[in-house]
C-alpha positions in Angstrom: -2.4 7.8 -1.2 -1.9 10.3 -4.0 -1.4 9.2 -7.4 -0.6 11.7 -10.0 -2.8 10.4 -13.2 -1.4 12.2 -15.8 2.2 12.9 -16.5 3.3 16.0 -14.5 6.5 17.8 -15.7 9.4 17.3 -14.2 10.1 20.7 -12.6 13.5 20.5 -9.8 16.0 23.3 -9.3 18.9 20.8 -9.4 17.7 20.2 -13.2 20.8 22.0 -14.5 23.4 20.2 -12.5 22.1 17.0 -12.9 22.0 17.7 -16.7 25.7 19.1 -16.6 27.6 16.6 -13.9 25.6 13.6 -13.5 27.1 10.4 -15.6 26.0 6.9 -15.3 27.3 4.3 -12.5 29.5 1.8 -14.8 28.2 -1.9 -14.3 29.5 -4.9 -15.0 28.5 -8.4 -14.6 31.1 -9.4 -11.9 29.6 -7.1 -10.1 25.9 -7.7 -11.0 25.5 -11.0 -8.4 26.0 -8.7 -4.9 22.6 -7.5 -5.8 20.1 -10.3 -4.6 18.5 -10.5 -7.8 16.7 -14.0 -6.6 15.7 -12.9 -3.3 14.7 -9.5 -4.4 11.8 -11.3 -6.8 10.9 -13.2 -4.1 10.1 -10.9 -2.0 7.9 -8.7 -5.0 6.1 -12.6 -5.5 4.9 -11.5 -1.6 4.6 -7.6 -1.7 1.3 -9.3 -4.3 0.0 -11.4 -2.0 0.1 -8.7 0.8 -2.0 -6.9 -1.9 -5.0 -9.4 -2.4 -8.8 -8.8 -1.7 -11.4 -11.2 -0.8 -10.8 -14.4 0.6 -7.2 -15.4 0.6 -5.8 -18.4 -0.5 -4.1 -21.2 1.4 -0.6 -20.2 -0.2 -0.9 -16.6 1.1 2.1 -15.9 2.9 1.7 -12.9 5.2 0.9 -13.4 8.8 -0.5 -9.8 9.4 -3.3 -10.4 6.3 -6.8 -11.8 6.5 -9.7 -12.4 4.1 -11.2 -8.8 3.5 -14.4 -6.9 1.3 -15.4 -10.1 1.6 -18.7 -9.0 0.4 -17.9 -7.1 -3.0 -19.8 -7.4 -5.8 -17.3 -9.3 -7.6 -14.4 -10.4 -4.7 -10.5 -11.2 -5.6 -7.9 -8.9 -7.1 -5.1 -6.8 -5.6 -5.9 -3.5 -3.7 -3.8 -1.2 -6.2 -1.4 0.4 -3.2 -1.3 0.9 0.3 -5.5 1.7 -0.5 -8.3 -0.5 -0.7 -9.9 0.2 -4.3 -9.6 -2.2 -6.8 -8.4 -0.3 -10.0 -8.4 -2.4 -13.4 -6.0 -0.2 -15.5 -3.1 -0.6 -13.4 -4.2 -4.1 -12.3 -4.1 -5.5 -15.5 -1.1 -3.3 -16.6 0.6 -4.8 -13.5 -0.6 -8.4 -14.5 0.4 -7.8 -18.3 3.9 -6.9 -17.2 4.4 -10.2 -14.9 3.4 -12.7 -17.9 5.7 -10.6 -20.1 8.4 -10.9 -17.8 7.4 -14.8 -16.9 6.7 -15.0 -20.9 10.8 -13.7 -22.0 12.9 -15.1 -18.6 11.1 -18.3 -17.7 13.9 -20.2 -17.4 15.2 -18.1 -14.3 12.2 -17.8 -12.4 12.5 -21.5 -12.4 15.8 -21.9 -11.7 15.7 -20.0 -8.6 12.4 -21.5 -7.4 10.0 -19.1 -7.6 8.0 -20.3 -10.1 5.3 -21.8 -7.8 5.2 -18.4 -6.5 5.4 -16.7 -9.6 2.2 -18.8 -11.1 0.3 -18.9 -8.1 0.5 -14.9 -8.3 -0.4 -13.5 -11.7 -2.9 -16.4 -12.6 -4.5 -14.5 -8.9 -5.3 -12.0 -11.0 -5.9 -13.0 -14.3 -8.2 -15.1 -12.6 -9.8 -11.9 -11.5 -10.0 -9.7 -14.9 -11.6 -12.9 -16.4 -14.4 -12.3 -14.1 -14.6 -9.1 -15.1 -15.6 -9.7 -18.3 -19.8 -9.8 -18.5 -20.2 -10.2 -22.0 -21.1 -7.5 -23.4 -19.7 -4.8 -20.8 -17.5 -5.1 -18.2 -16.2 -3.9 -14.6 -13.5 -2.0 -14.1 -13.5 -0.9 -10.6 -14.6 -1.7 -7.3 -14.7 0.3 -4.5 -14.7 4.8 -4.4 -11.2 6.1 -4.0 -12.6 8.9 -2.8 -14.4 7.8 0.0 -11.9 4.9 0.3 -9.4 8.2 1.1 -10.7 9.1 3.9 -9.8 6.6 6.2 -6.3 5.4 7.8 -6.4 1.7 8.7 -6.2 -2.0 7.9 -8.3 -3.0 4.9 -9.9 -6.6 7.2 -12.0 -3.7 8.8 -12.6 -0.9 6.2 -16.2 -1.7 5.7 -16.4 -0.9 9.8 -13.6 2.0 9.0 -16.1 3.7 6.1 -19.2 3.5 8.6 -17.1 5.5 11.3 -16.7 7.8 8.5 -20.3 7.9 7.7 -20.1 6.4 4.5 -22.8 3.8 4.0 -22.0 2.0 0.6 -18.1 2.3 -0.2 -17.7 -1.0 -2.3 -19.7 -0.9 -5.1 -18.9 -1.4 -8.1 -18.5 0.3 -11.7 -18.9 -1.2 -15.2 -19.9 -0.7 -18.6 -18.9 -0.1 -22.4 -17.0 2.7 -23.9 -13.8 2.2 -21.4 -11.8 1.3 -24.1 -8.2 1.5 -22.6 -9.0 -0.5 -19.2 -10.8 -2.8 -21.2 -8.0 -3.5 -23.6 -5.6 -3.8 -21.0 -7.7 -6.2 -19.4 -7.6 -8.2 -23.2 -3.7 -7.7 -23.3 -3.1 -8.8 -19.8 -5.1 -12.3 -19.9 -3.6 -12.7 -23.3 0.1 -12.2 -22.0 -0.5 -14.5 -19.3 -2.2 -16.4 -22.2 1.8 -16.8 -23.6 3.2 -17.2 -20.2 1.4 -19.6 -18.2 1.9 -22.7 -21.6 2.5 -26.0 -19.0 1.7 -24.1 -15.8 -1.8 -24.5 -15.0 -4.7 -26.3 -17.0 -5.1 -26.1 -20.4 -8.9 -25.2 -19.8 -7.5 -22.2 -17.7 -5.8 -20.6 -20.6 -8.4 -21.5 -23.2 -10.7 -19.0 -20.9 -8.4 -16.6 -20.4 -8.0 -16.9 -24.1 -11.7 -16.3 -24.5 -11.7 -13.2 -22.6 -8.9 -11.7 -23.8 -10.5 -11.6 -27.6 -13.8 -10.8 -26.0 -12.5 -7.5 -24.5 -10.2 -6.6 -27.2 -13.5 -7.0 -29.6 -15.7 -4.2 -26.9 -12.8 -2.1 -27.1 -11.7 -2.0 -30.5 -15.6 -1.6 -31.4 -16.0 1.6 -28.3 -12.8 3.6 -29.3 -14.0 5.7 -26.5 -13.1 5.8 -22.6 -15.9 8.3 -22.3 -18.0 6.2 -19.6 -14.5 6.0 -17.8 -13.1 9.0 -18.2 -16.4 11.5 -17.8 -19.2 9.6 -17.1 -19.0 8.7 -13.2 -17.8 10.5 -10.5 -16.8 8.4 -8.4 -13.8 7.8 -10.3 -12.4 10.9 -8.7 -9.7 11.6 -11.1 -8.2 8.5 -10.3 -6.1 6.3 -13.0 -7.8 7.9 -15.8 -6.6 7.1 -19.4 -4.8 9.8 -21.7 -5.2 7.8 -24.3 -6.5 4.0 -25.7 -5.1 3.5 -28.8 -1.9 2.8 -27.4 -3.7 0.0 -25.1 -5.4 -1.6 -28.5 -2.0 -1.6 -30.1 -0.4 -3.4 -27.2 -3.5 -5.7 -27.1 -3.6 -6.6 -30.6 0.1 -7.4 -30.5 -0.1 -9.8 -27.7 -3.4 -11.8 -29.4 -1.0 -11.9 -32.2 1.4 -13.7 -30.2 -1.0 -15.9 -28.3 -2.8 -16.9 -31.5 -0.5 -16.5 -34.4 -3.6 -15.3 -36.3 -2.3 -12.1 -38.7 -5.9 -10.5 -38.4 -4.5 -9.0 -35.1 -1.5 -7.8 -36.8 -3.7 -6.3 -39.1 -5.7 -4.5 -36.4 -2.4 -3.3 -34.4 -1.2 -1.8 -37.9 -4.7 -0.1 -38.3 -4.0 2.2 -35.0 -0.3 3.1 -35.7 -1.6 6.6 -37.4 -3.1 6.9 -34.0 -0.4 6.7 -31.6 1.4 9.3 -29.6 3.9 11.3 -31.5 6.5 13.7 -30.9 5.6 17.4 -29.6 4.7 19.5 -33.0 6.0 16.4 -34.4 4.5 13.5 -37.0 7.3 11.2 -35.4 6.3 8.5 -33.3 6.6 8.9 -29.6 10.0 7.4 -28.0 10.6 9.8 -25.1 8.5 8.7 -22.3 8.3 5.7 -20.7 6.0 2.8 -20.9 3.7 2.7 -17.8 -0.5 1.7 -16.9 -0.9 5.2 -18.7 1.5 4.7 -22.2 1.5 1.1 -23.2 3.0 2.4 -26.8 7.0 1.8 -26.1 5.9 -2.2 -25.2 4.1 -2.2 -28.5 5.8 -0.9 -30.2 8.8 -3.2 -29.2 6.2 -6.5 -29.7 5.4 -5.0 -32.9 8.9 -5.0 -34.8 9.6 -7.9 -33.2 6.2 -9.5 -34.2 6.5 -8.2 -37.7 11.1 -8.1 -37.7 10.7 -4.8 -39.7 13.8 -2.9 -39.8 12.0 0.6 -39.2 10.1 -0.5 -36.1 13.3 -2.2 -35.0 15.0 1.6 -35.2 11.9 3.1 -33.7 13.2 1.1 -30.7 16.4 1.7 -30.6 15.2 5.8 -30.6 13.7 4.9 -27.3 16.9 3.2 -26.1 18.9 6.3 -27.3 17.0 8.3 -25.5 17.7 7.3 -22.4 20.6 6.0 -23.0 21.6 9.9 -23.6 19.4 12.4 -21.2 20.2 14.3 -18.7 17.5 13.4 -17.2 18.8 11.3 -14.3 18.9 10.4 -10.7 22.4 11.0 -8.8 23.6 7.5 -9.7 23.0 7.3 -13.4 19.0 5.7 -12.7 16.8 7.6 -15.4 14.5 9.9 -13.8 11.0 10.8 -15.9 9.1 12.6 -13.2 9.1 12.8 -9.7 5.6 10.8 -8.8 6.9 6.8 -8.1 10.5 7.7 -10.6 11.4 4.4 -10.0 8.2 2.7 -11.6 9.3 4.4 -15.0 13.0 3.9 -14.6 12.4 0.2 -14.1 9.7 0.1 -16.8 12.8 1.9 -18.9 15.0 -1.0 -18.3 13.0 -3.7 -18.3 12.1 -2.3 -22.5 15.8 -1.9 -23.0 16.4 -5.6 -21.5 13.8 -7.6 -24.0 15.0 -5.2 -26.6 18.8 -6.0 -26.2 17.7 -9.5 -26.2 15.4 -10.1 -28.8 16.0 -6.9 -31.2 19.8 -6.2 -30.8 21.5 -9.3 -29.7 24.4 -8.7 -32.3 24.2 -5.0 -32.1 27.6 -3.0 -31.3 25.7 -1.5 -28.5 24.6 -4.3 -27.4 26.7 -4.2 -24.2 26.0 0.0 -23.9 22.0 -1.0 -23.5 22.9 -4.2 -21.1 24.7 -1.2 -18.3 21.4 1.3 -19.1 19.0 -1.6 -17.7 21.2 -3.0 -14.9 21.7 0.1 -13.7 18.0 0.5 -13.4 17.0 -2.3 -11.3 20.5 -2.0 -9.2 19.9 1.7 -8.2 16.5 0.3 -6.5 18.5 -2.5 -4.8 21.3 -0.3 -2.8 23.6 0.8 -6.5 23.2 4.1 -5.8 25.2 7.5 -4.1 23.2 6.8 -1.0 23.8 3.0 -0.2 19.9 2.1 0.3 17.7 0.0 -1.6 14.5 1.6 -2.8 12.5 -2.1 -1.8 11.1 -2.8 1.8 12.5 -5.4 3.9 15.4 -5.7 1.4 18.0 -5.0 4.3 18.7 -2.7 7.1 19.1 0.8 4.3 15.2 -0.2 3.1 12.1 2.2 3.3 10.5 0.9 6.9 7.8 3.3 6.7 6.1 2.9 3.5 3.0 4.7 2.7 0.6 1.8 3.0 -2.2 1.5 5.5 -2.5 -2.5 6.4 1.3 -2.4 7.0 1.4 0.8 9.1 -1.0 -1.1 11.4 -3.1 1.9 13.3 -6.0 1.5 15.4 -7.0 5.2 15.3 -7.2 6.4 12.1 -3.8 8.3 12.0 -0.6 8.7 9.7 1.1 8.9 13.4 0.1 6.2 15.7 1.9 4.0 15.9 5.2 5.9 14.6 6.7 2.9 13.1 5.0 0.1 11.0 3.8 -2.2 12.7 4.8 -4.8 9.3 7.3 -5.3 6.9 6.0 -4.8 3.5 8.6 -6.9 1.6 9.3 -6.8 -1.5 7.3 -3.3 -2.1 9.3 -0.7 -4.3 8.8 2.2 -3.0 8.5 5.8 -5.5 12.1 6.8 -5.1 13.7 9.5 -4.5 13.4 13.5 -5.8 15.2 14.3 -8.7 18.3 15.9 -6.6 18.4 12.2 -4.8 16.8 13.7 -1.5 14.8 11.1 0.0 12.3 11.0 3.2 11.2 7.3 4.8 8.1 9.1 6.0 4.7 7.5 4.9 2.8 10.9 4.7 5.1 12.2 1.7 3.2 9.8 -0.8 5.3 11.3 -4.0 8.4 9.5 -2.5 7.5 7.1 -0.1 4.3 5.3 -2.0 3.6 1.9 -3.1 1.7 0.3 -5.6 1.0 -2.8 -8.1 1.9 -1.1 -10.7 5.3 0.6 -9.0 6.4 -3.3 -8.6 5.5 -4.5 -12.4 8.2 -3.7 -14.7 10.3 -4.2 -11.5 9.0 -7.9 -11.1 9.6 -8.1 -15.1 13.0 -7.4 -14.8 14.1 -9.0 -11.9 13.1 -12.2 -14.5 15.7 -10.9 -16.6 18.0 -10.4 -14.2 18.1 -14.1 -12.4 18.0 -15.6 -15.8 21.0 -14.0 -16.5 22.8 -14.3 -13.2 20.8 -17.2 -11.1 21.0 -16.6 -7.7 19.5 -17.9 -4.5 16.5 -17.1 -2.6 15.8 -17.0 1.2 14.8 -20.4 2.5 13.6 -18.8 5.7 11.6 -16.1 4.2 8.9 -14.8 5.4 10.4 -15.0 9.2 7.7 -14.3 11.8 7.1 -10.9 13.1 7.8 -9.8 16.2 4.7 -9.3 17.7 3.3 -6.6 20.4 -0.1 -7.1 22.4 -3.0 -6.6 20.7 -5.7 -7.3 23.2 -5.1 -5.7 26.7 -7.0 -3.5 29.4 -5.8 0.2 30.4 -6.7 0.9 34.0 -7.0 4.3 36.0 -7.7 3.9 39.6 -8.3 6.1 42.5 -9.1 4.6 46.0 -10.6 5.5 49.4 -11.3 4.2 52.6 -14.8 3.2 51.4 -14.0 1.6 47.9 -12.1 1.6 44.6 -13.2 4.1 41.6 -11.9 2.6 38.0 -11.7 3.2 34.3 -11.7 0.4 32.7 -10.6 0.6 29.0 -10.7 -2.8 26.7 -8.1 -1.7 24.4 -8.5 -3.4 20.5 -4.4 -3.0 18.9 -4.9 -6.2 16.6 -2.6 -6.4 13.6 -2.2 -10.2 12.6 -4.7 -9.3 11.3 -6.8 -6.7 12.0 -10.1 -8.2 13.6 -13.1 -7.9 15.7 -12.9 -10.1 18.5 -15.7 -11.6 20.0 -16.7 -13.2 23.2 -14.1 -11.8 25.3 -14.0 -11.1 28.9 -11.4 -9.3 31.4 -11.1 -9.4 35.2 -10.2 -7.2 37.3 -8.6 -8.8 40.9 -9.3 -7.7 44.5 -8.1 -8.7 47.3 -11.2 -8.9 50.2 -9.1 -10.0 53.4 -10.2 -7.0 54.9 -13.9 -7.1 53.7 -14.1 -10.9 55.2 -12.0 -10.3 58.5 -14.9 -7.4 59.1 -17.3 -10.4 58.8 -19.0 -9.6 56.0 -19.0 -11.5 52.9 -17.8 -10.8 49.2 -21.1 -11.0 47.6 -22.0 -8.0 50.3 -19.5 -5.8 48.4 -21.4 -3.6 45.9 -20.4 -3.5 42.2 -21.5 -0.2 40.3 -21.3 0.5 37.0 -21.7 3.8 36.4 -20.5 4.1 32.8 -20.8 0.8 30.3 -19.7 1.9 26.7 -20.8 -1.0 24.7 -24.5 0.3 25.6 -23.8 3.3 23.1 -24.2 0.9 20.0 -27.9 0.5 19.8 -27.3 -2.6 17.3 -24.7 -4.4 19.1 -25.0 -6.3 22.7 -23.6 -5.0 25.1 -21.5 -6.1 27.9 -22.1 -7.7 31.0 -20.8 -7.0 34.2 -20.6 -9.9 37.3 -20.7 -9.8 40.8 -18.0 -10.8 42.8 -16.0 -14.0 41.2 -14.0 -16.3 43.4 -10.7 -17.2 42.5 -8.7 -18.5 45.3 -8.0 -17.9 48.9 -8.8 -14.4 49.3 -8.9 -13.6 46.4 -11.7 -12.3 44.2 -12.4 -11.2 40.7 -14.8 -9.3 38.8 -15.8 -10.0 35.2 -16.3 -7.8 32.2 -17.8 -10.4 29.7 -18.3 -8.4 25.5 -20.1 -10.8 23.4 -19.6 -8.5 20.3 -16.6 -7.4 19.5 -17.6 -4.7 17.9 -17.9 -2.9 20.7 -13.4 -2.2 20.2 -12.2 -2.2 17.1 -9.1 -0.8 15.5 -10.9 1.4 13.3 -10.6 5.3 14.9 -9.4 7.3 18.2 -13.0 6.1 19.3 -13.5 2.8 18.9 -10.6 1.2 19.4 -11.3 1.5 23.4 -14.5 0.7 24.9 -14.4 2.0 28.6 -16.6 0.6 32.0 -16.2 2.5 34.9 -16.6 1.0 37.8 -16.5 1.4 41.2 -15.9 -1.6 44.2 -18.1 0.0 47.1 -17.0 -1.5 51.4 -20.3 -2.9 52.2 -23.5 -0.7 53.6 -20.8 2.3 51.9 -18.8 1.6 55.5 -15.3 2.4 55.2 -12.6 0.1 55.9 -11.9 -0.5 52.1 -7.4 -1.3 51.2 -7.0 -1.3 48.0 -3.3 -1.7 48.2 -3.7 -5.6 48.5 -5.8 -5.7 45.1 -3.7 -7.7 42.4 -5.1 -6.0 39.9 -4.1 -2.5 41.5 -0.5 -2.8 41.2 1.2 -0.4 39.1 -2.3 1.5 38.3 -2.8 5.6 38.2 -4.9 7.7 39.9 -4.4 10.2 37.2 -4.3 8.7 33.5 -5.0 5.0 31.9 -2.3 2.5 32.2 -1.9 -0.6 30.7 -1.9 -3.3 33.1 -0.8 -7.2 32.8 -2.8 -7.7 35.8 -5.9 -7.5 34.3 -6.3 -10.7 32.5 -7.8 -10.9 29.2 -9.6 -14.1 28.0 -11.5 -14.8 24.6 -13.9 -17.4 24.2 -12.6 -18.6 28.1 -9.2 -19.2 26.9 -6.4 -16.9 28.7 -4.9 -15.2 26.1 -3.5 -12.3 27.9 -1.8 -11.1 31.4 -1.1 -13.0 34.2 -3.3 -14.4 36.8 -2.6 -14.0 40.4 -1.0 -18.0 40.8 1.3 -16.9 38.0 -0.3 -18.1 35.0 -0.2 -16.4 31.8 -1.8 -15.7 28.5 0.3 -16.8 25.0 -2.0 -14.6 22.6 -5.2 -14.2 21.2 -6.3 -17.4 19.8 -7.8 -15.8 16.5 -4.8 -14.5 15.3 -3.1 -16.0 12.1 -0.4 -18.8 13.3 3.2 -17.0 12.5 5.1 -18.7 10.3 8.0 -20.9 11.8 12.1 -19.5 12.6 13.5 -16.6 14.0 11.3 -13.3 15.1 12.1 -10.3 13.2 11.0 -6.7 14.0 11.2 -3.7 11.8 14.4 -2.6 10.3 15.7 0.2 11.4 17.0 2.5 9.0 20.7 3.2 9.0 21.7 5.6 5.8 21.2 9.4 7.5 18.1 11.0 6.1 17.9 13.1 3.6 15.3 15.8 3.7 14.2 18.8 1.8 14.9 22.3 4.2 12.4 24.9 4.1 12.9 27.9 1.7 14.0 31.2 2.9 11.2 33.6 2.9 10.4 34.7 -0.4 7.3 35.9 -2.5 7.0 32.2 -3.4 5.5 31.0 0.1 1.8 30.1 -0.9 1.8 30.6 -4.7 0.7 27.1 -5.6 0.4 27.6 -8.9 3.9 29.4 -9.8 1.6 32.2 -11.6 3.7 35.0 -9.4 0.8 35.5 -6.7 -1.0 34.2 -3.5 -4.6 34.1 -4.5 -7.4 31.6 -3.8 -6.6 30.1 -7.0 -3.6 28.7 -5.1 -5.6 27.2 -2.3 -8.1 25.4 -4.8 -5.3 23.8 -6.9 -3.2 22.5 -3.3 -6.8 21.1 -1.9 -7.6 19.2 -5.6 -3.8 18.5 -5.3 -4.1 16.6 -1.9 -8.0 15.2 -3.4 -5.5 13.3 -5.5 -7.6 15.3 -8.7 -5.6 13.8 -11.8 -6.3 17.5 -13.5 -4.3 19.1 -10.6 -0.6 19.4 -11.7 1.9 21.0 -9.1 5.3 21.2 -10.1 7.7 20.8 -7.7 8.6 24.2 -7.3 4.9 24.6 -6.2 4.6 21.9 -3.6 8.1 23.5 -2.2 5.7 27.4 -2.0 2.9 25.3 -0.5 5.1 24.0 2.6 3.8 26.9 4.4 4.6 25.7 7.7 8.6 25.6 8.2 8.0 21.6 9.3 9.2 20.3 6.1 6.1 18.5 5.6 3.2 19.0 3.6 -0.2 18.6 5.0 -3.7 20.3 4.9 -2.4 22.6 7.3 -0.4 24.5 4.8 -3.2 25.3 3.0 -4.9 26.7 5.9 -2.0 29.0 6.5 -2.9 30.7 2.7 -6.1 31.1 3.5 -5.3 32.7 6.9 -3.4 35.5 5.2 -5.9 35.4 2.5 -8.3 37.0 4.8 -6.2 39.0 6.6 -5.5 37.2 10.2 -1.7 36.5 8.9 1.0 39.2 8.0 2.6 37.6 4.9 5.6 37.4 6.4 4.4 34.9 9.0 4.1 32.1 6.2 6.9 29.7 6.7 6.3 30.2 10.4 6.6 27.1 12.8 3.2 25.0 13.3 1.3 26.3 15.7 
């Protein structure tokens, strides 16, 4: 959900202990194949299919995804994370890294059988980026982050979810000039893709990529400004604002030199060097950060060293490797720790840069084995090579997370983080943010710092896996992906009160579709009764009064309302009342008020007399008089086909006909995490509670900062100590309730001693 847009300073209480006692895990080539790199690569590519926007290609393998946001001004591309916005800066960075991994290490990808999947996924995103070139301006975003993050549901229904939130047009696009960082990054991605896909796609496609890459670079170089991207449009909302653009220009120029061999691009790269980042307080080029979506200087530096063969630049690359090889900023187990938000994406980026540098610049160097250990530690940590013995890749094994911060994978039908408790889908291959610096980790979708996923999280991770399968080979899972165990998607909940004069019914048509989430038109359901007592008294079925006291579908002015039938004969003395909903929008899995449509019916004995016996009614079996209960004895039909429940003669529905077909193989349900959960405990009562900005006081500024942090304001930098101080309820979670608690204290409604109390 939330993404930190600037480099947050990593501040933790455990830093001193880590500096003193954490050691790198010694890894050997013999042990490396145990980490199943080929399977990890297979799953990572699948994750990118989970992120696909627009009309899905035939080769998409995700059974719980469907076409989505097809009305976008520009179709295709990837949704950024567990949300539904297409942010081109991290998308292009991710595409460039996938391209680099394939360009550098194609043999392993080919050998393990993942080349087709790799090319499909890379071409998908490159085609989108090429379409963002408008000739003299660029499209750099589709969707609105601030509005998108007001709703928690599956992307297939995002437009309806936004309308439910009072947002009428959340899918507009942003375009313009003076967006040098994102424009140059798109150029770099297309140039890298041109290099990686040689001989793997049509030459005409490659030439198109190169043409757009050069045009993107020309615009970015001419503008040398991020004014429009960073400042002009408030709908960016602080998401992915770049802190500089010369690194992207440097990066792009190097890729264009590789693609074209034109020395003019190398000269351009050289011209940007005086404007690259430097170490704080010095004129020395930066080496102590990590390659990432906002800072590609280390990748550009490595390419420039390779492209020029200059010994000075080789040593500049060495500084980066030595910095991370000797740092005390480590996770327990030895992975490098750059910062808290998505720490493993940085660790794998350090790993990939190290791997490429080792193979190109330091292959004969005395430190070759040392650097090899460095990059293998990063990838192995993600796959279980850590003190907790857990993988941080969803679906990788039984230790992996099951509740990543991802709306569509979660599958909520009611706009809730917490319903259902466990995600309905397995987001195979997604690298979660990772643990805190002390090694603790929560498999909690509400913990977006440690359990978020994103295309840029998987980018360097995927590229590094290319290296690992190149070095060690390995086999993929021939049965992947396995089908999921599907829950009931459409059913009716009934509440039944009966007397001698008839039955009063509350019937709630329920839509909890998730394979994929969808609107299902032409739905009907039947409530069955046994009219033996009515017929024996000399009445006919059509004399039973059917009164509709509530038809919730009628509240939607623009929808076709549902209809209620008279008594219909089934067999013998069994009859049914059928409710037909031609417009499926009356029940959509988008919010608490929309996923069910209620009908209140009264079935009344003829002439309002007595003698009604509900005990023999088929659909009344198992019903409650006090609450609505799911019933399989109320059958549901889609386009006239029985899809749910069992008719009185035993005929049973086999699932919605509009659902995606499941892949073959043995079904698999959500993987249950086996390691003990390690969580951060609430601090003891101190004067720090409520002090979000860590200035020693509790004031309204702390509330403002916390709210800005929740709204994903790029400038709202909160240290880890500040996050601990902000947990003013003793529940171990950080939510908007904590900001309310601070406000109550400031308003004099509670005493300071009450901060940290249990949530009421």
